[in-house]
C-alpha positions, 0 to 999 in steps of 0.5 A: 730186930724184934723176936729171937732168931730161929737159926743162924743160917737159912738155906732156901732149897735143899737140893744138890748144893743146899743139902751139902751146905746143910751138912757142912754147917752141921759139921761146924756146929752152926744151927741152920734151917733148910726150906725145901718145897718137895723133899731132898732127892726129889726128881723135879729139878737137877738132882734126878737121873741116877748118876752124875759125872765126876771128873778131875781133868776138866776142860772148863779150866784149871781154876776148878782143879783145887775145887775138884780135888777137895771135892773128891776128899769130901765125897769120901768123907760123906760116904764114910760118915753115912756108910753109903757108897756114892762115888764110883771111880770107874775112870772117865774118857774124853773123846774127840779130835785132838785138834778140836778146842775141847780136847786141846782145852782138856789137855791144857787144863790137866797140865796146868792143874797137875792132873794125870791123864793118858792119851789113847790113839784110835788103836788103843781105844779099839783095844781097850774100849771097843764100845765106842766107834771113833771117827777118823783121827779121834783119840781118847783121853783117860782120866783115872780119877773120874767116875760117877756119883749116885746123885739122889742118894748123895743128896738124901744122905747129906740132908740126913747127916745134917739133920743128925747133926742138929739141922732142921729140914722143912719139907714140902715148904714153899717159900714166898719171899726172902727179905733182908732186914736190919740185923736179920733175914726174913723168910716167909711161907704164907703167914709163917715167918722165920728169922735167921742171921743170914740166908743162902739161896740154893734153889736151882732153876727157881733161884731168880725168884728170891734175888733182887731184880738186877740179877735175874736177866743173867739167870736162865732155867733150861730143860735138859734131856736124859735117855737110857739104852739097852746094851746088846751085851750088857756085860760090856757096859758095867763100871769095870769095863765102861768108863764115864765118857764125854765126846765131841764127834763130828759136831755131836756132843754126847756124854754117858755113864755105865749101867748101874742096874745091869740094864740101862746105859745112860747117854745124853747130850746130843739134843741141846738144852733149851730155855724154859720160861717156867721151871714148874711146867717143863715137859718131861716127855721127849718129842719125836725129833728129840728122841730121833736126835739122841737115837741117831747119835747112839747108833753112829757112835755106840753101836753096841747099844740098841738105838731106841731108848728104853727110858727118857726123862727131863729136868731143869737146871739154872744157867748163868749168862756166861755159864760160870757158877753164881756164888757169893753175896748179892744183897746188903751182906746177909743174903747170898746165893750158890746156884747157876751151875749150868749143868756142871755143878754136882761133881764139886758140890760138897767142896763148894758148900764147904767154902760157902759154909766158911764164908758164912761162919767167918764172915768173909767175902765170896770164896771164888772170885771168878764165881762172884755174882758181881762179875755179871752186874758190877755196878751193884755194891754188895756188902762184904760181910763186915759188921756182923 
């Protein structure tokens, strides 16, 4: 290698996971440079939208249980370090038919991971959470550890703490290429080149641009829609009275958070995400059919809300072909990825970032076998980190 290293670690994308990784590296005293084409907390990708759900009872599988429990502690550590409230544990409801795969999977996962939940029948739901109209036979499953995260504030806070700890965040810096060389990784933006010992791609929907071609068919940017609705009685939709929720009701998927400003209640999910060929060119406005889809769901299942949205937005996130995160080494040993969270990664981002930081510092393999990129392209040999 010619020339000195500019840092030990380069982080491509200082969004959700990138900002958390920068913070975790700074805590370990590891010099890092983060490259962000906009600025931490921007609204052009998966960070925007005021809030993200936090859950410990997780239908996606008990294998996430330890990660979620550690994430809870990491969120509290981030809040304490910055003096900024980020996680509101207002509780969380899963609503649906107890015979449906979603509720059955949630209860099985909670039991396997030792997560306490409370099952509420229709009468109990009407008494405690009358904001929801339940269909015949539906139940609610209450996760008392659940709540919501202030997503933009969390990313801005993590990036600021990383910089306070000695990291460098290069804003408005669009990277053209990331290339493994003998003994280092070369990161190029126009005529400027940085050299780092290792690089991690955390670029969300843009991740495929920086990876070897073999991985790209398994990664797909998708457009997700968000909407906010005004309440007829706003006092009934505060965090103290209206937990976060996810429901599968009569073929409709819906999720939402309480009002954080006393006006808008966030509800989304009724309109499925759609693939986009180019994340830079997504349509932020909702079409008439898209607005009608979410409005009909709100009118039927949340009658205390005015069914016409007062605000709409759209963002992109990166989905993998099996909707499991894409975390581990993808090159000859110096290039890693932490992306592909398929719309679900914000809640455990700080704990996952801590695992990736340990992987980089200790030179070990991928922290989570079921997230390893090699599950998607098993025939590609990938260095495990020896010899660094």
